[in-house]
PyMOL Python script that loads the backbone (N, CA, C, O; Angstrom):
from pymol import cmd

cmd.read_pdbstr("""\
ATOM      1  N   MET A   1     -42.430 102.581 -75.550  1.00  0.00           N
ATOM      2  CA  MET A   1     -42.134 101.666 -76.630  1.00  0.00           C
ATOM      3  C   MET A   1     -42.950 100.391 -76.433  1.00  0.00           C
ATOM      4  O   MET A   1     -42.997  99.855 -75.326  1.00  0.00           O
ATOM      5  N   ALA A   2     -43.584  99.906 -77.478  1.00  0.00           N
ATOM      6  CA  ALA A   2     -44.419  98.714 -77.411  1.00  0.00           C
ATOM      7  C   ALA A   2     -43.560  97.458 -77.361  1.00  0.00           C
ATOM      8  O   ALA A   2     -42.473  97.409 -77.936  1.00  0.00           O
ATOM      9  N   SER A   3     -44.060  96.453 -76.671  1.00  0.00           N
ATOM     10  CA  SER A   3     -43.353  95.180 -76.574  1.00  0.00           C
ATOM     11  C   SER A   3     -43.448  94.441 -77.901  1.00  0.00           C
ATOM     12  O   SER A   3     -44.516  94.381 -78.510  1.00  0.00           O
ATOM     13  N   ARG A   4     -42.340  93.885 -78.342  1.00  0.00           N
ATOM     14  CA  ARG A   4     -42.313  93.145 -79.595  1.00  0.00           C
ATOM     15  C   ARG A   4     -42.150  91.644 -79.375  1.00  0.00           C
ATOM     16  O   ARG A   4     -41.944  90.904 -80.337  1.00  0.00           O
ATOM     17  N   SER A   5     -42.237  91.188 -78.149  1.00  0.00           N
ATOM     18  CA  SER A   5     -41.955  89.787 -77.867  1.00  0.00           C
ATOM     19  C   SER A   5     -42.909  88.825 -78.572  1.00  0.00           C
ATOM     20  O   SER A   5     -42.504  87.708 -78.896  1.00  0.00           O
ATOM     21  N   LYS A   6     -44.123  89.204 -78.813  1.00  0.00           N
ATOM     22  CA  LYS A   6     -45.093  88.329 -79.479  1.00  0.00           C
ATOM     23  C   LYS A   6     -45.234  88.625 -80.966  1.00  0.00           C
ATOM     24  O   LYS A   6     -45.971  87.927 -81.662  1.00  0.00           O
ATOM     25  N   GLN A   7     -44.549  89.634 -81.461  1.00  0.00           N
ATOM     26  CA  GLN A   7     -44.666  90.006 -82.855  1.00  0.00           C
ATOM     27  C   GLN A   7     -43.762  89.119 -83.706  1.00  0.00           C
ATOM     28  O   GLN A   7     -42.574  88.971 -83.420  1.00  0.00           O
ATOM     29  N   ASN A   8     -44.336  88.531 -84.752  1.00  0.00           N
ATOM     30  CA  ASN A   8     -43.550  87.714 -85.659  1.00  0.00           C
ATOM     31  C   ASN A   8     -42.909  88.601 -86.716  1.00  0.00           C
ATOM     32  O   ASN A   8     -43.601  89.285 -87.470  1.00  0.00           O
ATOM     33  N   LEU A   9     -41.589  88.583 -86.765  1.00  0.00           N
ATOM     34  CA  LEU A   9     -40.903  89.369 -87.775  1.00  0.00           C
ATOM     35  C   LEU A   9     -41.042  88.731 -89.142  1.00  0.00           C
ATOM     36  O   LEU A   9     -41.101  89.433 -90.151  1.00  0.00           O
ATOM     37  N   VAL A  10     -41.094  87.409 -89.188  1.00  0.00           N
ATOM     38  CA  VAL A  10     -41.304  86.680 -90.432  1.00  0.00           C
ATOM     39  C   VAL A  10     -42.492  85.741 -90.200  1.00  0.00           C
ATOM     40  O   VAL A  10     -42.319  84.631 -89.696  1.00  0.00           O
ATOM     41  N   PRO A  11     -43.694  86.185 -90.567  1.00  0.00           N
ATOM     42  CA  PRO A  11     -44.898  85.392 -90.268  1.00  0.00           C
ATOM     43  C   PRO A  11     -44.840  83.955 -90.791  1.00  0.00           C
ATOM     44  O   PRO A  11     -45.382  83.051 -90.156  1.00  0.00           O
ATOM     45  N   GLU A  12     -44.194  83.731 -91.939  1.00  0.00           N
ATOM     46  CA  GLU A  12     -44.111  82.398 -92.519  1.00  0.00           C
ATOM     47  C   GLU A  12     -43.278  81.448 -91.651  1.00  0.00           C
ATOM     48  O   GLU A  12     -43.419  80.228 -91.747  1.00  0.00           O
ATOM     49  N   ALA A  13     -42.426  82.002 -90.818  1.00  0.00           N
ATOM     50  CA  ALA A  13     -41.563  81.176 -89.983  1.00  0.00           C
ATOM     51  C   ALA A  13     -42.337  80.462 -88.880  1.00  0.00           C
ATOM     52  O   ALA A  13     -41.872  79.442 -88.371  1.00  0.00           O
ATOM     53  N   ARG A  14     -43.476  80.960 -88.509  1.00  0.00           N
ATOM     54  CA  ARG A  14     -44.268  80.368 -87.421  1.00  0.00           C
ATOM     55  C   ARG A  14     -44.612  78.916 -87.716  1.00  0.00           C
ATOM     56  O   ARG A  14     -44.424  78.048 -86.864  1.00  0.00           O
ATOM     57  N   ALA A  15     -45.115  78.646 -88.916  1.00  0.00           N
ATOM     58  CA  ALA A  15     -45.495  77.278 -89.283  1.00  0.00           C
ATOM     59  C   ALA A  15     -44.276  76.366 -89.316  1.00  0.00           C
ATOM     60  O   ALA A  15     -44.348  75.218 -88.877  1.00  0.00           O
ATOM     61  N   ALA A  16     -43.164  76.866 -89.829  1.00  0.00           N
ATOM     62  CA  ALA A  16     -41.941  76.063 -89.882  1.00  0.00           C
ATOM     63  C   ALA A  16     -41.440  75.737 -88.479  1.00  0.00           C
ATOM     64  O   ALA A  16     -41.011  74.612 -88.223  1.00  0.00           O
ATOM     65  N   MET A  17     -41.489  76.703 -87.572  1.00  0.00           N
ATOM     66  CA  MET A  17     -41.045  76.463 -86.199  1.00  0.00           C
ATOM     67  C   MET A  17     -41.981  75.486 -85.482  1.00  0.00           C
ATOM     68  O   MET A  17     -41.523  74.644 -84.710  1.00  0.00           O
ATOM     69  N   ASP A  18     -43.278  75.595 -85.733  1.00  0.00           N
ATOM     70  CA  ASP A  18     -44.223  74.654 -85.129  1.00  0.00           C
ATOM     71  C   ASP A  18     -43.953  73.231 -85.616  1.00  0.00           C
ATOM     72  O   ASP A  18     -43.989  72.285 -84.829  1.00  0.00           O
ATOM     73  N   LYS A  19     -43.681  73.081 -86.915  1.00  0.00           N
ATOM     74  CA  LYS A  19     -43.367  71.766 -87.480  1.00  0.00           C
ATOM     75  C   LYS A  19     -42.078  71.227 -86.869  1.00  0.00           C
ATOM     76  O   LYS A  19     -42.005  70.055 -86.499  1.00  0.00           O
ATOM     77  N   PHE A  20     -41.067  72.075 -86.765  1.00  0.00           N
ATOM     78  CA  PHE A  20     -39.785  71.702 -86.176  1.00  0.00           C
ATOM     79  C   PHE A  20     -39.958  71.254 -84.732  1.00  0.00           C
ATOM     80  O   PHE A  20     -39.353  70.273 -84.301  1.00  0.00           O
ATOM     81  N   LYS A  21     -40.787  71.975 -83.991  1.00  0.00           N
ATOM     82  CA  LYS A  21     -41.050  71.636 -82.588  1.00  0.00           C
ATOM     83  C   LYS A  21     -41.752  70.288 -82.484  1.00  0.00           C
ATOM     84  O   LYS A  21     -41.407  69.481 -81.620  1.00  0.00           O
ATOM     85  N   MET A  22     -42.717  70.033 -83.338  1.00  0.00           N
ATOM     86  CA  MET A  22     -43.441  68.757 -83.318  1.00  0.00           C
ATOM     87  C   MET A  22     -42.507  67.597 -83.655  1.00  0.00           C
ATOM     88  O   MET A  22     -42.571  66.542 -83.024  1.00  0.00           O
ATOM     89  N   GLU A  23     -41.633  67.793 -84.657  1.00  0.00           N
ATOM     90  CA  GLU A  23     -40.673  66.750 -85.030  1.00  0.00           C
ATOM     91  C   GLU A  23     -39.718  66.462 -83.877  1.00  0.00           C
ATOM     92  O   GLU A  23     -39.439  65.303 -83.572  1.00  0.00           O
ATOM     93  N   SER A  24     -39.227  67.500 -83.250  1.00  0.00           N
ATOM     94  CA  SER A  24     -38.295  67.336 -82.134  1.00  0.00           C
ATOM     95  C   SER A  24     -38.964  66.632 -80.963  1.00  0.00           C
ATOM     96  O   SER A  24     -38.362  65.768 -80.326  1.00  0.00           O
ATOM     97  N   ALA A  25     -40.198  66.998 -80.683  1.00  0.00           N
ATOM     98  CA  ALA A  25     -40.939  66.362 -79.589  1.00  0.00           C
ATOM     99  C   ALA A  25     -41.134  64.877 -79.871  1.00  0.00           C
ATOM    100  O   ALA A  25     -40.981  64.043 -78.979  1.00  0.00           O
ATOM    101  N   SER A  26     -41.467  64.557 -81.099  1.00  0.00           N
ATOM    102  CA  SER A  26     -41.655  63.163 -81.472  1.00  0.00           C
ATOM    103  C   SER A  26     -40.368  62.365 -81.292  1.00  0.00           C
ATOM    104  O   SER A  26     -40.405  61.218 -80.846  1.00  0.00           O
ATOM    105  N   GLU A  27     -39.237  62.964 -81.636  1.00  0.00           N
ATOM    106  CA  GLU A  27     -37.946  62.289 -81.516  1.00  0.00           C
ATOM    107  C   GLU A  27     -37.567  61.962 -80.080  1.00  0.00           C
ATOM    108  O   GLU A  27     -36.853  60.989 -79.836  1.00  0.00           O
ATOM    109  N   VAL A  28     -38.035  62.760 -79.128  1.00  0.00           N
ATOM    110  CA  VAL A  28     -37.717  62.497 -77.722  1.00  0.00           C
ATOM    111  C   VAL A  28     -38.883  61.846 -76.983  1.00  0.00           C
ATOM    112  O   VAL A  28     -38.837  61.694 -75.763  1.00  0.00           O
ATOM    113  N   GLY A  29     -39.928  61.461 -77.716  1.00  0.00           N
ATOM    114  CA  GLY A  29     -41.041  60.734 -77.119  1.00  0.00           C
ATOM    115  C   GLY A  29     -42.023  61.567 -76.328  1.00  0.00           C
ATOM    116  O   GLY A  29     -42.682  61.058 -75.421  1.00  0.00           O
ATOM    117  N   VAL A  30     -42.129  62.851 -76.661  1.00  0.00           N
ATOM    118  CA  VAL A  30     -43.080  63.728 -75.984  1.00  0.00           C
ATOM    119  C   VAL A  30     -44.237  63.995 -76.942  1.00  0.00           C
ATOM    120  O   VAL A  30     -44.024  64.369 -78.095  1.00  0.00           O
ATOM    121  N   SER A  31     -45.443  63.802 -76.462  1.00  0.00           N
ATOM    122  CA  SER A  31     -46.625  64.000 -77.282  1.00  0.00           C
ATOM    123  C   SER A  31     -47.113  65.443 -77.143  1.00  0.00           C
ATOM    124  O   SER A  31     -47.582  65.853 -76.081  1.00  0.00           O
ATOM    125  N   LEU A  32     -46.995  66.200 -78.229  1.00  0.00           N
ATOM    126  CA  LEU A  32     -47.495  67.581 -78.243  1.00  0.00           C
ATOM    127  C   LEU A  32     -48.792  67.638 -79.016  1.00  0.00           C
ATOM    128  O   LEU A  32     -49.031  66.831 -79.914  1.00  0.00           O
ATOM    129  N   LYS A  33     -49.617  68.587 -78.663  1.00  0.00           N
ATOM    130  CA  LYS A  33     -50.832  68.840 -79.433  1.00  0.00           C
ATOM    131  C   LYS A  33     -50.772  70.283 -79.934  1.00  0.00           C
ATOM    132  O   LYS A  33     -50.030  71.103 -79.394  1.00  0.00           O
ATOM    133  N   ASN A  34     -51.538  70.579 -80.943  1.00  0.00           N
ATOM    134  CA  ASN A  34     -51.592  71.953 -81.437  1.00  0.00           C
ATOM    135  C   ASN A  34     -52.210  72.836 -80.370  1.00  0.00           C
ATOM    136  O   ASN A  34     -53.184  72.458 -79.719  1.00  0.00           O
ATOM    137  N   GLY A  35     -51.636  74.013 -80.197  1.00  0.00           N
ATOM    138  CA  GLY A  35     -52.155  74.929 -79.197  1.00  0.00           C
ATOM    139  C   GLY A  35     -51.461  74.791 -77.861  1.00  0.00           C
ATOM    140  O   GLY A  35     -50.248  74.589 -77.798  1.00  0.00           O
ATOM    141  N   TYR A  36     -52.223  74.898 -76.809  1.00  0.00           N
ATOM    142  CA  TYR A  36     -51.707  74.934 -75.441  1.00  0.00           C
ATOM    143  C   TYR A  36     -51.187  73.570 -74.999  1.00  0.00           C
ATOM    144  O   TYR A  36     -51.877  72.560 -75.140  1.00  0.00           O
ATOM    145  N   ASN A  37     -49.979  73.547 -74.469  1.00  0.00           N
ATOM    146  CA  ASN A  37     -49.376  72.314 -73.955  1.00  0.00           C
ATOM    147  C   ASN A  37     -48.910  72.513 -72.515  1.00  0.00           C
ATOM    148  O   ASN A  37     -47.853  72.016 -72.127  1.00  0.00           O
ATOM    149  N   GLY A  38     -49.680  73.223 -71.742  1.00  0.00           N
ATOM    150  CA  GLY A  38     -49.323  73.536 -70.367  1.00  0.00           C
ATOM    151  C   GLY A  38     -49.331  72.348 -69.433  1.00  0.00           C
ATOM    152  O   GLY A  38     -48.906  72.461 -68.283  1.00  0.00           O
ATOM    153  N   ASP A  39     -49.808  71.211 -69.907  1.00  0.00           N
ATOM    154  CA  ASP A  39     -49.828  70.022 -69.070  1.00  0.00           C
ATOM    155  C   ASP A  39     -48.512  69.249 -69.105  1.00  0.00           C
ATOM    156  O   ASP A  39     -48.372  68.230 -68.427  1.00  0.00           O
ATOM    157  N   LEU A  40     -47.540  69.731 -69.899  1.00  0.00           N
ATOM    158  CA  LEU A  40     -46.232  69.074 -69.948  1.00  0.00           C
ATOM    159  C   LEU A  40     -45.459  69.337 -68.664  1.00  0.00           C
ATOM    160  O   LEU A  40     -45.600  70.389 -68.041  1.00  0.00           O
ATOM    161  N   THR A  41     -44.648  68.374 -68.283  1.00  0.00           N
ATOM    162  CA  THR A  41     -43.761  68.601 -67.145  1.00  0.00           C
ATOM    163  C   THR A  41     -42.589  69.455 -67.605  1.00  0.00           C
ATOM    164  O   THR A  41     -42.353  69.599 -68.805  1.00  0.00           O
ATOM    165  N   SER A  42     -41.873  70.007 -66.674  1.00  0.00           N
ATOM    166  CA  SER A  42     -40.678  70.791 -67.015  1.00  0.00           C
ATOM    167  C   SER A  42     -39.659  69.926 -67.727  1.00  0.00           C
ATOM    168  O   SER A  42     -38.994  70.382 -68.657  1.00  0.00           O
ATOM    169  N   ARG A  43     -39.535  68.703 -67.305  1.00  0.00           N
ATOM    170  CA  ARG A  43     -38.595  67.772 -67.927  1.00  0.00           C
ATOM    171  C   ARG A  43     -38.962  67.536 -69.396  1.00  0.00           C
ATOM    172  O   ARG A  43     -38.090  67.547 -70.265  1.00  0.00           O
ATOM    173  N   GLN A  44     -40.251  67.324 -69.671  1.00  0.00           N
ATOM    174  CA  GLN A  44     -40.692  67.094 -71.044  1.00  0.00           C
ATOM    175  C   GLN A  44     -40.442  68.329 -71.913  1.00  0.00           C
ATOM    176  O   GLN A  44     -39.897  68.225 -73.012  1.00  0.00           O
ATOM    177  N   ALA A  45     -40.842  69.485 -71.413  1.00  0.00           N
ATOM    178  CA  ALA A  45     -40.660  70.725 -72.172  1.00  0.00           C
ATOM    179  C   ALA A  45     -39.171  70.980 -72.411  1.00  0.00           C
ATOM    180  O   ALA A  45     -38.776  71.394 -73.501  1.00  0.00           O
ATOM    181  N   GLY A  46     -38.356  70.735 -71.403  1.00  0.00           N
ATOM    182  CA  GLY A  46     -36.918  70.924 -71.540  1.00  0.00           C
ATOM    183  C   GLY A  46     -36.296  69.974 -72.535  1.00  0.00           C
ATOM    184  O   GLY A  46     -35.379  70.351 -73.265  1.00  0.00           O
ATOM    185  N   SER A  47     -36.785  68.736 -72.575  1.00  0.00           N
ATOM    186  CA  SER A  47     -36.226  67.781 -73.526  1.00  0.00           C
ATOM    187  C   SER A  47     -36.571  68.167 -74.960  1.00  0.00           C
ATOM    188  O   SER A  47     -35.771  67.946 -75.869  1.00  0.00           O
ATOM    189  N   VAL A  48     -37.750  68.740 -75.172  1.00  0.00           N
ATOM    190  CA  VAL A  48     -38.120  69.208 -76.518  1.00  0.00           C
ATOM    191  C   VAL A  48     -37.225  70.379 -76.915  1.00  0.00           C
ATOM    192  O   VAL A  48     -36.667  70.388 -78.012  1.00  0.00           O
ATOM    193  N   GLY A  49     -37.087  71.353 -76.040  1.00  0.00           N
ATOM    194  CA  GLY A  49     -36.230  72.509 -76.333  1.00  0.00           C
ATOM    195  C   GLY A  49     -34.785  72.098 -76.540  1.00  0.00           C
ATOM    196  O   GLY A  49     -34.111  72.613 -77.432  1.00  0.00           O
ATOM    197  N   GLY A  50     -34.305  71.171 -75.720  1.00  0.00           N
ATOM    198  CA  GLY A  50     -32.933  70.693 -75.856  1.00  0.00           C
ATOM    199  C   GLY A  50     -32.711  69.982 -77.171  1.00  0.00           C
ATOM    200  O   GLY A  50     -31.665  70.145 -77.799  1.00  0.00           O
ATOM    201  N   GLN A  51     -33.685  69.194 -77.594  1.00  0.00           N
ATOM    202  CA  GLN A  51     -33.578  68.497 -78.886  1.00  0.00           C
ATOM    203  C   GLN A  51     -33.561  69.504 -80.034  1.00  0.00           C
ATOM    204  O   GLN A  51     -32.827  69.327 -81.006  1.00  0.00           O
ATOM    205  N   MET A  52     -34.363  70.553 -79.924  1.00  0.00           N
ATOM    206  CA  MET A  52     -34.383  71.581 -80.975  1.00  0.00           C
ATOM    207  C   MET A  52     -33.019  72.249 -81.084  1.00  0.00           C
ATOM    208  O   MET A  52     -32.508  72.447 -82.186  1.00  0.00           O
ATOM    209  N   VAL A  53     -32.430  72.597 -79.945  1.00  0.00           N
ATOM    210  CA  VAL A  53     -31.107  73.243 -79.950  1.00  0.00           C
ATOM    211  C   VAL A  53     -30.062  72.287 -80.520  1.00  0.00           C
ATOM    212  O   VAL A  53     -29.221  72.690 -81.324  1.00  0.00           O
ATOM    213  N   LYS A  54     -30.114  71.036 -80.107  1.00  0.00           N
ATOM    214  CA  LYS A  54     -29.164  70.037 -80.598  1.00  0.00           C
ATOM    215  C   LYS A  54     -29.231  69.938 -82.124  1.00  0.00           C
ATOM    216  O   LYS A  54     -28.198  69.911 -82.792  1.00  0.00           O
ATOM    217  N   LYS A  55     -30.451  69.882 -82.672  1.00  0.00           N
ATOM    218  CA  LYS A  55     -30.616  69.776 -84.123  1.00  0.00           C
ATOM    219  C   LYS A  55     -30.139  71.040 -84.842  1.00  0.00           C
ATOM    220  O   LYS A  55     -29.566  70.960 -85.928  1.00  0.00           O
ATOM    221  N   MET A  56     -30.375  72.204 -84.235  1.00  0.00           N
ATOM    222  CA  MET A  56     -29.915  73.452 -84.855  1.00  0.00           C
ATOM    223  C   MET A  56     -28.393  73.513 -84.886  1.00  0.00           C
ATOM    224  O   MET A  56     -27.812  73.961 -85.874  1.00  0.00           O
ATOM    225  N   ILE A  57     -27.743  73.068 -83.814  1.00  0.00           N
ATOM    226  CA  ILE A  57     -26.283  73.058 -83.764  1.00  0.00           C
ATOM    227  C   ILE A  57     -25.729  72.082 -84.792  1.00  0.00           C
ATOM    228  O   ILE A  57     -24.774  72.406 -85.497  1.00  0.00           O
ATOM    229  N   GLN A  58     -26.316  70.893 -84.887  1.00  0.00           N
ATOM    230  CA  GLN A  58     -25.861  69.918 -85.868  1.00  0.00           C
ATOM    231  C   GLN A  58     -26.011  70.452 -87.281  1.00  0.00           C
ATOM    232  O   GLN A  58     -25.123  70.269 -88.114  1.00  0.00           O
ATOM    233  N   ASP A  59     -27.136  71.117 -87.558  1.00  0.00           N
ATOM    234  CA  ASP A  59     -27.356  71.691 -88.884  1.00  0.00           C
ATOM    235  C   ASP A  59     -26.316  72.745 -89.200  1.00  0.00           C
ATOM    236  O   ASP A  59     -25.787  72.782 -90.311  1.00  0.00           O
ATOM    237  N   TYR A  60     -26.019  73.593 -88.245  1.00  0.00           N
ATOM    238  CA  TYR A  60     -25.015  74.647 -88.435  1.00  0.00           C
ATOM    239  C   TYR A  60     -23.641  74.036 -88.683  1.00  0.00           C
ATOM    240  O   TYR A  60     -22.923  74.457 -89.590  1.00  0.00           O
ATOM    241  N   GLU A  61     -23.278  73.036 -87.870  1.00  0.00           N
ATOM    242  CA  GLU A  61     -21.980  72.395 -88.036  1.00  0.00           C
ATOM    243  C   GLU A  61     -21.855  71.722 -89.392  1.00  0.00           C
ATOM    244  O   GLU A  61     -20.783  71.742 -89.996  1.00  0.00           O
ATOM    245  N   ASN A  62     -22.929  71.131 -89.872  1.00  0.00           N
ATOM    246  CA  ASN A  62     -22.905  70.500 -91.196  1.00  0.00           C
ATOM    247  C   ASN A  62     -22.741  71.527 -92.304  1.00  0.00           C
ATOM    248  O   ASN A  62     -22.115  71.247 -93.327  1.00  0.00           O
ATOM    249  N   LYS A  63     -23.292  72.699 -92.110  1.00  0.00           N
ATOM    250  CA  LYS A  63     -23.200  73.746 -93.139  1.00  0.00           C
ATOM    251  C   LYS A  63     -21.817  74.381 -93.211  1.00  0.00           C
ATOM    252  O   LYS A  63     -21.410  74.853 -94.273  1.00  0.00           O
ATOM    253  N   ILE A  64     -21.086  74.399 -92.094  1.00  0.00           N
ATOM    254  CA  ILE A  64     -19.775  75.058 -92.115  1.00  0.00           C
ATOM    255  C   ILE A  64     -18.650  74.101 -92.520  1.00  0.00           C
ATOM    256  O   ILE A  64     -17.506  74.529 -92.672  1.00  0.00           O
ATOM    257  N   LYS A  65     -18.954  72.842 -92.692  1.00  0.00           N
ATOM    258  CA  LYS A  65     -17.929  71.869 -93.088  1.00  0.00           C
ATOM    259  C   LYS A  65     -17.650  71.947 -94.561  1.00  0.00           C
ATOM    260  O   LYS A  65     -16.814  71.201 -95.071  1.00  0.00           O
TER     261      LYS A  65
END
""", "prot")
cmd.dss("prot")
cmd.show_as("cartoon", "prot")
cmd.util.cbc("prot")
cmd.orient("prot")
């Protein structure tokens, strides 16, 4: 069975997720560039991911109210 980890199920979602990631990074003061960001520290990368999760949870909570 072929690996599907890199396959986009909804190709249009890629641009939206990239935009969301850039917005979240900006909110926590992390400077991202398009493409490879391997020069980020673990703390920086974690703060971006954490901000994304926080925003997704807030959005979900707002929708169920």
